[in-house]
Residue frames as qw, qx, qy, qz and C-alpha x, y, z in Angstrom:
[[0.087, 0.356, 0.168, 0.915, 40.61, 94.35, 133.02],
 [0.081, 0.216, 0.586, -0.776, 38.64, 96.43, 135.52],
 [0.213, 0.620, 0.755, -0.024, 34.89, 96.59, 135.19],
 [0.049, 0.821, 0.118, -0.556, 35.11, 100.38, 134.89],
 [0.091, -0.449, 0.601, 0.655, 37.38, 100.10, 131.86],
 [0.179, 0.252, 0.903, 0.298, 35.00, 97.65, 130.17],
 [0.142, 0.773, 0.543, -0.296, 32.15, 100.10, 130.75],
 [0.002, -0.716, 0.234, 0.657, 34.22, 102.79, 129.05],
 [0.119, -0.170, 0.819, 0.535, 34.86, 100.48, 126.08],
 [0.189, 0.513, 0.837, 0.017, 31.15, 99.61, 125.89],
 [0.122, 0.835, 0.249, -0.475, 30.28, 103.32, 125.78],
 [0.074, -0.534, 0.528, 0.656, 32.91, 103.82, 123.10],
 [0.183, 0.139, 0.906, 0.356, 31.31, 101.05, 121.02],
 [0.159, 0.722, 0.651, -0.173, 27.86, 102.59, 121.44],
 [0.008, -0.783, 0.049, 0.620, 29.24, 106.00, 120.56],
 [0.061, -0.398, 0.669, 0.625, 30.79, 104.75, 117.33],
 [0.031, 0.117, 0.932, 0.340, 28.33, 102.11, 116.10],
 [0.050, -0.685, -0.726, -0.044, 25.03, 103.79, 117.10],
 [0.026, 0.623, 0.088, 0.777, 23.51, 107.22, 117.60],
 [0.626, -0.666, -0.406, 0.026, 22.85, 106.53, 121.29],
 [0.002, 0.851, -0.298, 0.432, 24.35, 109.23, 123.54],
 [0.763, -0.048, -0.542, 0.350, 27.05, 108.06, 125.95],
 [0.447, -0.859, -0.248, 0.020, 26.76, 111.04, 128.29],
 [0.405, -0.804, 0.280, 0.334, 30.48, 111.82, 128.30],
 [0.519, 0.741, -0.416, -0.098, 33.44, 112.22, 125.99],
 [0.931, -0.246, 0.245, 0.113, 35.56, 109.08, 125.82],
 [0.054, -0.754, 0.571, 0.320, 39.25, 109.05, 125.08],
 [0.928, 0.350, -0.059, -0.117, 39.93, 106.86, 122.05],
 [0.269, -0.633, 0.705, 0.173, 43.01, 104.64, 122.14],
 [0.468, 0.327, -0.737, -0.361, 44.09, 101.85, 119.81],
 [0.095, 0.009, -0.967, 0.234, 43.53, 99.17, 122.47],
 [0.356, 0.325, 0.553, -0.679, 40.11, 100.47, 123.47],
 [0.542, 0.432, -0.253, -0.675, 39.03, 100.77, 119.84],
 [0.372, 0.228, -0.879, -0.194, 40.11, 97.20, 119.09],
 [0.011, 0.129, 0.911, -0.392, 38.30, 95.84, 122.16],
 [0.454, 0.276, 0.178, -0.828, 35.14, 97.71, 121.10],
 [0.486, 0.187, -0.693, -0.498, 34.73, 95.00, 118.46],
 [0.058, -0.092, -0.952, 0.285, 33.72, 92.59, 121.24],
 [0.262, 0.407, 0.542, -0.687, 30.53, 94.61, 121.56],
 [0.265, 0.229, -0.477, -0.806, 29.68, 94.81, 117.84],
 [0.320, -0.203, -0.880, -0.288, 27.58, 91.59, 117.75],
 [0.162, -0.458, -0.735, 0.473, 25.91, 92.55, 121.04],
 [0.159, 0.368, 0.012, -0.916, 24.99, 95.94, 119.63],
 [0.339, 0.012, -0.710, -0.617, 23.39, 94.00, 116.78],
 [0.268, -0.343, -0.891, 0.129, 21.45, 92.00, 119.36],
 [0.008, -0.460, -0.432, 0.776, 20.23, 95.21, 120.99],
 [0.273, 0.257, -0.327, -0.867, 19.14, 96.64, 117.62],
 [0.330, -0.123, -0.874, -0.334, 17.38, 93.35, 116.90],
 [0.170, -0.421, -0.791, 0.410, 15.53, 93.48, 120.23],
 [0.118, 0.436, 0.160, -0.878, 14.48, 97.10, 119.70],
 [0.311, 0.154, -0.577, -0.739, 13.33, 96.32, 116.15],
 [0.284, -0.253, -0.921, -0.084, 11.34, 93.33, 117.38],
 [0.045, -0.472, -0.593, 0.651, 9.70, 95.51, 120.03],
 [0.228, 0.351, -0.171, -0.892, 8.79, 98.00, 117.30],
 [0.307, -0.017, -0.818, -0.486, 7.36, 95.18, 115.20],
 [0.189, -0.389, -0.873, 0.228, 5.18, 93.94, 118.07],
 [0.053, 0.478, 0.331, -0.812, 3.95, 97.47, 118.73],
 [0.285, 0.264, -0.420, -0.820, 3.06, 98.08, 115.09],
 [0.290, -0.146, -0.912, -0.250, 1.35, 94.69, 114.91],
 [0.099, -0.443, -0.746, 0.488, -0.67, 95.48, 118.03],
 [0.160, 0.477, 0.090, -0.860, -1.74, 98.80, 116.50],
 [0.649, 0.508, 0.562, -0.073, -2.88, 97.03, 113.33],
 [0.107, 0.744, -0.352, -0.558, -0.48, 98.87, 111.04],
 [0.860, 0.469, -0.063, -0.191, -0.33, 97.48, 107.50],
 [0.895, -0.148, 0.234, 0.351, 2.47, 95.10, 106.56],
 [0.564, 0.621, 0.094, 0.535, 3.83, 97.53, 103.96],
 [0.139, -0.887, 0.143, -0.416, 4.13, 100.37, 106.46],
 [0.802, -0.553, 0.224, 0.019, 5.53, 98.02, 109.08],
 [0.872, 0.156, 0.163, 0.435, 8.20, 96.77, 106.66],
 [0.338, 0.762, -0.015, 0.553, 9.20, 100.33, 105.77],
 [0.397, -0.837, 0.190, -0.325, 9.44, 101.41, 109.41],
 [0.897, -0.350, 0.222, 0.156, 11.45, 98.32, 110.36],
 [0.754, 0.404, 0.100, 0.507, 13.79, 98.96, 107.46],
 [0.111, 0.829, -0.083, 0.542, 14.27, 102.56, 108.55],
 [0.677, -0.727, 0.046, -0.108, 14.74, 101.71, 112.23],
 [0.884, -0.156, 0.096, 0.429, 18.08, 99.97, 111.76],
 [0.500, 0.514, 0.093, 0.690, 19.46, 102.80, 109.66],
 [0.233, -0.851, -0.022, -0.470, 18.32, 105.40, 112.17],
 [0.793, -0.605, 0.050, 0.050, 19.81, 103.57, 115.17],
 [0.794, -0.109, 0.186, 0.569, 23.20, 103.36, 113.44],
 [0.029, -0.800, 0.062, 0.597, 23.04, 106.87, 112.04],
 [0.722, 0.681, -0.020, -0.124, 23.41, 105.52, 108.49],
 [0.321, -0.715, 0.587, 0.204, 27.03, 104.61, 109.28],
 [0.559, -0.084, 0.791, 0.233, 27.01, 101.30, 107.44],
 [0.564, 0.710, 0.419, -0.041, 24.80, 102.50, 104.59],
 [0.104, 0.918, -0.291, -0.248, 27.51, 105.02, 103.80],
 [0.399, -0.429, 0.771, 0.251, 29.93, 102.12, 103.39],
 [0.609, 0.374, 0.695, 0.087, 27.64, 100.37, 100.93],
 [0.381, 0.902, 0.140, -0.145, 27.30, 103.56, 98.90],
 [0.072, -0.828, 0.494, 0.253, 31.06, 104.18, 98.77],
 [0.509, -0.180, 0.814, 0.214, 31.88, 100.58, 97.82],
 [0.579, 0.598, 0.554, 0.013, 29.26, 100.73, 95.05],
 [0.212, 0.946, -0.104, -0.221, 30.68, 104.02, 93.81],
 [0.234, -0.650, 0.672, 0.267, 34.20, 102.59, 93.66],
 [0.582, 0.060, 0.800, 0.135, 33.19, 99.31, 92.04],
 [0.529, 0.693, 0.490, 0.015, 31.05, 100.82, 89.29],
 [0.035, 0.883, -0.250, -0.395, 33.76, 103.35, 88.45],
 [0.927, 0.311, 0.123, 0.169, 35.67, 100.51, 86.70],
 [0.145, 0.901, -0.383, 0.147, 38.92, 102.25, 87.59],
 [0.604, 0.286, -0.667, 0.330, 42.26, 100.68, 88.65],
 [0.638, -0.465, -0.566, 0.237, 42.52, 99.56, 92.28],
 [0.375, -0.140, -0.248, 0.882, 44.45, 102.65, 93.40],
 [0.176, -0.237, -0.227, -0.928, 41.78, 104.93, 91.95],
 [0.578, -0.468, -0.601, -0.292, 39.02, 102.89, 93.60],
 [0.552, -0.370, -0.509, 0.547, 40.63, 103.41, 97.00],
 [0.104, -0.009, -0.037, 0.994, 40.60, 107.15, 96.35],
 [0.386, -0.340, -0.471, -0.717, 36.93, 107.00, 95.35],
 [0.554, -0.436, -0.695, 0.141, 36.10, 105.26, 98.65],
 [0.353, -0.398, -0.354, 0.769, 37.18, 108.44, 100.45],
 [0.003, 0.194, 0.320, 0.927, 35.40, 110.78, 98.03],
 [0.224, 0.300, 0.615, -0.694, 32.31, 112.38, 99.64],
 [0.470, 0.282, -0.281, -0.788, 30.58, 112.73, 96.26],
 [0.599, 0.131, 0.764, -0.202, 27.98, 110.12, 95.31],
 [0.098, 0.195, -0.689, -0.691, 27.62, 108.76, 91.78],
 [0.676, 0.043, -0.193, -0.710, 24.47, 107.65, 89.97],
 [0.682, 0.065, -0.724, -0.084, 25.34, 103.94, 90.24],
 [0.166, 0.052, -0.756, 0.631, 25.77, 104.26, 94.01],
 [0.462, 0.035, 0.225, -0.857, 22.26, 105.72, 94.27],
 [0.763, 0.101, -0.428, -0.473, 20.83, 102.90, 92.17],
 [0.505, 0.142, -0.819, 0.233, 22.76, 100.37, 94.26],
 [0.068, -0.013, 0.670, -0.739, 21.40, 101.60, 97.58],
 [0.624, 0.087, -0.001, -0.777, 17.87, 101.73, 96.16],
 [0.727, 0.129, -0.631, -0.238, 18.21, 98.13, 94.98],
 [0.295, 0.112, -0.823, 0.473, 19.56, 97.05, 98.36],
 [0.275, 0.050, 0.504, -0.817, 16.70, 98.65, 100.28],
 [0.690, 0.123, -0.256, -0.666, 14.09, 97.41, 97.80],
 [0.637, 0.097, -0.765, -0.018, 15.30, 93.84, 98.27],
 [0.120, 0.033, -0.752, 0.648, 15.35, 94.28, 102.05],
 [0.482, 0.059, 0.192, -0.853, 11.82, 95.67, 102.02],
 [0.721, 0.101, -0.512, -0.455, 10.65, 92.70, 99.94],
 [0.480, 0.066, -0.838, 0.251, 12.14, 90.20, 102.37],
 [0.075, 0.034, 0.614, -0.785, 10.67, 91.89, 105.45],
 [0.557, 0.102, -0.019, -0.824, 7.25, 92.42, 103.89],
 [0.702, 0.088, -0.630, -0.321, 6.96, 88.85, 102.64],
 [0.349, 0.025, -0.842, 0.409, 8.04, 87.37, 105.97],
 [0.265, 0.059, 0.446, -0.853, 5.44, 89.48, 107.78],
 [0.648, 0.118, -0.256, -0.707, 2.74, 88.34, 105.34],
 [0.749, 0.023, -0.650, -0.125, 3.49, 84.65, 105.91],
 [0.656, -0.676, 0.113, -0.316, 3.79, 85.22, 109.68],
 [0.929, -0.003, -0.181, 0.321, 7.31, 83.84, 109.86],
 [0.270, 0.626, -0.289, 0.672, 9.01, 86.65, 111.72],
 [0.723, -0.635, -0.272, 0.034, 10.03, 86.35, 115.36],
 [0.365, -0.888, 0.263, 0.096, 12.71, 87.43, 117.82],
 [0.750, -0.216, 0.492, 0.385, 15.20, 84.88, 116.49],
 [0.570, 0.643, 0.350, 0.372, 14.72, 86.32, 113.00],
 [0.006, 0.984, -0.043, 0.174, 15.57, 89.81, 114.18],
 [0.598, -0.674, 0.394, 0.185, 18.56, 88.59, 116.16],
 [0.777, 0.105, 0.474, 0.401, 19.88, 86.68, 113.15],
 [0.426, 0.818, 0.237, 0.305, 19.46, 89.67, 110.85],
 [0.046, -0.958, 0.164, -0.230, 21.39, 92.10, 113.04],
 [0.657, -0.619, 0.424, 0.074, 23.86, 89.80, 114.81],
 [0.880, 0.119, 0.367, 0.276, 25.20, 87.51, 112.06],
 [0.538, 0.751, 0.041, 0.381, 26.42, 90.25, 109.68],
 [0.189, -0.904, 0.298, -0.241, 28.17, 92.04, 112.56],
 [0.827, -0.374, 0.401, 0.121, 29.89, 88.83, 113.60],
 [0.796, 0.392, 0.256, 0.384, 31.22, 88.45, 110.06],
 [0.208, 0.914, -0.071, 0.340, 32.28, 92.11, 109.98],
 [0.509, -0.778, 0.362, -0.076, 34.24, 91.62, 113.21],
 [0.897, -0.072, 0.368, 0.236, 35.92, 88.49, 111.85],
 [0.675, 0.553, 0.170, 0.458, 37.17, 90.07, 108.64],
 [0.026, -0.945, 0.132, -0.298, 38.15, 93.27, 110.45],
 [0.628, -0.666, 0.403, -0.003, 40.32, 91.33, 112.90],
 [0.804, -0.129, 0.526, 0.243, 41.80, 88.78, 110.52],
 [0.682, 0.586, 0.310, 0.309, 41.95, 90.21, 106.99],
 [0.525, -0.085, 0.097, 0.841, 44.55, 92.54, 105.54],
 [0.125, 0.797, 0.232, -0.544, 43.74, 96.29, 105.40],
 [0.643, 0.653, 0.288, 0.276, 43.70, 97.75, 101.90],
 [0.310, 0.740, -0.171, 0.572, 45.79, 100.70, 103.09],
 [0.511, -0.008, -0.579, 0.636, 47.95, 101.61, 106.06],
 [0.117, 0.024, 0.319, -0.940, 45.71, 104.49, 107.09],
 [0.515, -0.221, -0.463, -0.686, 41.99, 104.51, 107.64],
 [0.686, -0.389, 0.210, -0.578, 39.42, 103.03, 109.97],
 [0.978, 0.000, -0.199, -0.063, 40.14, 99.34, 109.32],
 [0.615, 0.381, -0.459, 0.515, 43.85, 99.81, 109.93],
 [0.181, -0.531, 0.389, -0.731, 43.18, 101.78, 113.11],
 [0.855, -0.303, 0.061, -0.417, 40.95, 99.03, 114.53],
 [0.947, 0.120, -0.267, 0.134, 43.61, 96.41, 113.85],
 [0.321, 0.633, -0.469, 0.525, 46.54, 98.29, 115.39],
 [0.358, -0.492, 0.526, -0.595, 45.38, 97.69, 118.95],
 [0.938, -0.081, -0.068, -0.331, 44.25, 94.09, 118.48],
 [0.210, -0.535, 0.816, -0.065, 46.19, 91.09, 119.82],
 [0.403, 0.085, -0.878, -0.244, 46.17, 87.38, 119.04],
 [0.018, -0.202, -0.854, 0.479, 44.45, 86.75, 122.36],
 [0.374, 0.366, 0.229, -0.821, 41.68, 89.18, 121.49],
 [0.467, 0.262, -0.589, -0.605, 41.19, 87.54, 118.10],
 [0.346, -0.037, -0.937, -0.026, 40.70, 84.10, 119.60],
 [0.107, 0.295, 0.679, -0.663, 38.41, 85.38, 122.36],
 [0.451, 0.359, -0.076, -0.814, 36.29, 87.07, 119.70],
 [0.433, 0.169, -0.793, -0.394, 36.30, 83.86, 117.66],
 [0.154, -0.159, -0.935, 0.278, 35.11, 81.77, 120.62],
 [0.233, 0.362, 0.441, -0.787, 32.42, 84.32, 121.53],
 [0.469, 0.352, -0.288, -0.757, 31.11, 84.60, 117.98],
 [0.352, 0.073, -0.906, -0.224, 31.07, 80.82, 117.42],
 [0.009, -0.275, -0.845, 0.459, 28.96, 80.41, 120.55],
 [0.337, 0.421, 0.190, -0.821, 26.58, 83.14, 119.38],
 [0.454, 0.275, -0.597, -0.602, 26.24, 81.55, 115.94],
 [0.230, -0.045, -0.971, 0.043, 25.67, 78.13, 117.49],
 [0.150, 0.340, 0.661, -0.652, 22.91, 79.54, 119.70],
 [0.437, 0.422, -0.082, -0.790, 21.17, 81.21, 116.77],
 [0.396, 0.204, -0.800, -0.403, 21.46, 78.11, 114.58],
 [0.061, -0.149, -0.945, 0.285, 19.94, 76.00, 117.36],
 [0.240, 0.465, 0.517, -0.678, 16.97, 78.35, 117.64],
 [0.292, 0.352, -0.401, -0.794, 16.48, 78.94, 113.91],
 [0.793, 0.283, 0.440, -0.314, 13.71, 77.17, 112.05],
 [0.773, 0.632, 0.002, 0.058, 15.54, 77.55, 108.72],
 [0.643, -0.593, 0.315, 0.367, 19.14, 76.62, 109.35],
 [0.703, 0.394, 0.356, 0.473, 19.99, 76.72, 105.63],
 [0.060, 0.992, 0.053, 0.098, 20.20, 80.50, 106.07],
 [0.495, -0.740, 0.388, 0.237, 23.61, 80.04, 107.71],
 [0.714, 0.047, 0.556, 0.423, 24.85, 77.91, 104.80],
 [0.406, 0.799, 0.320, 0.307, 23.68, 80.54, 102.30],
 [0.193, -0.974, 0.118, 0.018, 25.43, 83.17, 104.37],
 [0.665, -0.477, 0.460, 0.344, 28.69, 81.20, 104.56],
 [0.654, 0.348, 0.493, 0.456, 28.80, 80.76, 100.78],
 [0.194, 0.927, 0.203, 0.249, 28.05, 84.45, 100.26],
 [0.424, -0.858, 0.228, 0.179, 30.77, 85.50, 102.72],
 [0.716, -0.155, 0.496, 0.466, 33.32, 83.42, 100.78],
 [0.475, 0.615, 0.425, 0.463, 32.29, 85.12, 97.52],
 [0.100, -0.986, -0.105, -0.087, 32.27, 88.55, 99.19],
 [0.577, -0.668, 0.306, 0.357, 35.80, 88.16, 100.56],
 [0.635, 0.112, 0.514, 0.565, 37.13, 87.19, 97.13],
 [0.265, 0.823, 0.385, 0.322, 35.28, 90.17, 95.63],
 [0.176, -0.984, 0.024, 0.001, 36.58, 92.93, 97.89],
 [0.652, -0.466, 0.399, 0.445, 40.11, 91.54, 97.87],
 [0.578, 0.331, 0.513, 0.541, 40.10, 91.61, 94.08],
 [0.143, 0.877, 0.323, 0.325, 38.61, 95.11, 93.96],
 [0.202, -0.942, 0.116, -0.242, 40.44, 96.86, 96.80],
 [0.514, 0.460, -0.624, 0.367, 43.25, 94.57, 97.91],
 [0.303, -0.099, -0.769, 0.554, 41.85, 94.17, 101.42],
 [0.203, -0.727, -0.650, 0.089, 39.41, 95.63, 103.92],
 [0.089, 0.307, -0.077, 0.944, 38.49, 99.25, 104.54],
 [0.201, 0.199, 0.586, -0.759, 35.96, 100.87, 106.84],
 [0.559, 0.260, -0.174, -0.768, 33.56, 101.10, 103.89],
 [0.502, 0.115, -0.832, -0.207, 33.93, 97.37, 103.18],
 [0.082, -0.122, -0.853, 0.500, 32.96, 96.67, 106.79],
 [0.381, 0.282, 0.271, -0.838, 29.88, 98.89, 106.45],
 [0.590, 0.254, -0.484, -0.594, 28.92, 97.20, 103.18],
 [0.303, 0.061, -0.946, 0.096, 29.38, 93.79, 104.85],
 [0.129, 0.232, 0.719, -0.642, 26.86, 94.68, 107.53],
 [0.483, 0.370, 0.057, -0.792, 24.29, 96.29, 105.23],
 [0.543, 0.266, -0.665, -0.438, 24.56, 93.62, 102.57],
 [0.180, 0.034, -0.954, 0.238, 24.48, 90.93, 105.26],
 [0.324, 0.239, 0.563, -0.722, 21.27, 92.23, 106.81],
 [0.610, 0.368, -0.194, -0.674, 19.54, 92.25, 103.43],
 [0.428, 0.259, -0.848, -0.175, 20.88, 88.77, 102.65],
 [0.031, 0.056, 0.907, -0.417, 19.53, 87.30, 105.90],
 [0.491, 0.328, 0.306, -0.747, 16.08, 88.82, 105.34],
 [0.619, 0.403, -0.415, -0.531, 15.95, 87.46, 101.79],
 [0.282, 0.237, -0.929, 0.023, 17.41, 84.07, 102.72],
 [0.235, 0.126, 0.799, -0.539, 14.81, 83.54, 105.43],
 [0.599, 0.399, 0.096, -0.688, 12.01, 84.47, 103.04],
 [0.545, 0.405, -0.642, -0.356, 13.34, 82.13, 100.32],
 [0.089, 0.139, -0.960, 0.228, 13.73, 79.29, 102.82],
 [0.410, 0.264, 0.622, -0.613, 10.13, 79.67, 103.99],
 [0.566, 0.459, -0.206, -0.653, 8.98, 80.01, 100.39],
 [0.606, 0.327, -0.692, -0.216, 10.48, 76.67, 99.42],
 [0.877, -0.387, -0.059, -0.278, 9.82, 74.99, 102.75],
 [0.621, 0.382, -0.569, 0.379, 13.50, 74.49, 103.59],
 [0.700, -0.704, -0.048, -0.106, 14.43, 73.53, 107.16]]
C-alpha cells in the first residue's frame, strides 16, 4: 500500500479515536476503517506519552498529588473526546436495566442516561483516581506505566473487534469488521504481541499482565452473555475499564511487593 494511503488511514484513525484535527475531510471506506485499527494501540502510546509529559510538568511545578491525579484522569478523556466513556455508560445502562438481551441492545443505542449508569461512571473514575493518586504517592509511576495504561486496553479492544462476533449486523463493530481480512487480523496479532512483549520486558510488575488476561477472559464471557457479541459501546467500555484496571493493578502490585 502506498505511503500516501497509509497517511490517510492514520488521519482517519486520529479523526475517529481522538479530538485532534486532521486538517481535511477523509473519505471513509470499509477497508480504510478496518485498517485504522492498526493505529489504535499507537494512538494509546501517543496519549500515554502526552499524559506522561503532563505528569512531569505538574511534578516540576510542585502541584499536589490529588490535583495531579485529577488532571491526569481528565487528560485521557479530553484527548479522546469522551468517546470510550460513552461506551462504558451505555453498557452500564443496558446491564443494570435487567432486561432481555434484545431490549439491552436497544438501550445501548438510547441517548438517555439512567441513574445506575451515572453511579457506574462515578465508581469507575473514583477507582481510577485512587490508583493514580496512590502510585504518585509511592513514586512508582513512569513512562512505562503510562504506556501500559493506554496501550494494553486498546490492544485488547482491537483483538476482540477483529475476532469476536458482532452483537448485531448494523453498528460500529460490524462496520469495522466488514473491511477486515484474515491477513490484516494476523498482522495485527503479530504487531500487538510484539508490543505486549516489549511492555512486559520493561515492566517492574509483570503480574499486571496476568491480572489483565484473567479479567479479559471474564469480560468476554460477560458481554457475550449480556449482548450476544461485541458492539461499539462494548469496545469503549473495554478501553475505559481496561485503563482503570491497569492503574489499580499496578498500585496493588506495588502495595504487596509483587514483581
